[in-house]
Structures are given as structure tokens and as C-alpha cells.
C-alpha positions, 0 to 999 in steps of 0.5 A: 742053780743048786748049791755046791757046798751046803755045809759052807752055806750052813756055817755062813748062815750061822756066822751071819745070824750071830753077827746080826744077833739073831735068835733063830736062823732058817735054811733049806734042810738036808740029812747032812745038815741035820746030822751036823746040827745034832752034833752042834746041839750035843756039844752045846754050841746051839740051843736047839734046832727044828725041822719043818716039812714044808715043800720038797726039801723042808726047812731047818730052824736053828736056835742060836745060843748067846752068853749073858753078855749076848756074846755068841757061844760059837766063836768060830766056824771053819770049813775044812774039807771043801768040794775042791779040796777034800781033807781025810784023816785016819783015826790016829790023826783026828785033829784036836780043835783048840786043844779039845775046847772046840769040836771037829765034825767028821763024815765017817763010815759010821755017819756024821760024828764029832772028833771025840766020838770018832776017837772012841769008835777008832774011825777016820773020815772026812774032816768037814768043819771045826767049831769053837 
């Protein structure tokens, strides 16, 4: 049986790895997950990630980030638009996560982008998740 919600899986794996204080977490790869991780890296929530082409799908390895007290940098991950309940916004309605401290990740006609980028490009789309 395939996975019904790969983004929820990605968020859960990161959440679980952080609570177990792991440095690296691996998961099956997809273009969507790659784009998602690209934003998390750009926004400074993860240290880095790498793609390994092994088998039909490949594997993504995410290097998690902690502060000097070994507290996770990512305090919260929330799936907004789920397969059973999609959440779309217009460009003017893009949410600010924690007053701009967090980031909303959107799937738009211009690809998977952060809320800041979406406002800059003036495009709306599907709000996939909030990260803070």
C-alpha cells in the first residue's frame, strides 16, 4: 500500500527524529519533498539535505539543526492542507506564521515556495504546511 500523504510523513519523520535528538533522518524521496526541504534549508530550519539515488525512488537524508543547548531549531510543524481537506488561499490572504517568525509553505503555479516568496510574486495556492 502506498503512502497517502507524503508531506505529513515528512513532517512526522522530522518531528520524531528531533524528539529523539537524531542528527540525520532519512525518508523516501520525491520532487515535492525535495522542494519542501529546499525551503526549510533556505529559511534556516534544517542544516542541509542530500539526495541518494538508490533504487526506483531514491532516499532523502535530512541533517537536522539544534541550538547550543541541543534544543531543536524547528519548534513546530503543522500540516495545513490535507488530502481530505485542502486549503487554498489567494495571494492577499497568505497567512503569516507566528507574526512572520515561522514560514508557510505553499504549492503554487510557480512551484513549491515560501509565504514570503508567494507574496513577492503575488501568487496564491495551496497552503501545505506551517513551520516555526
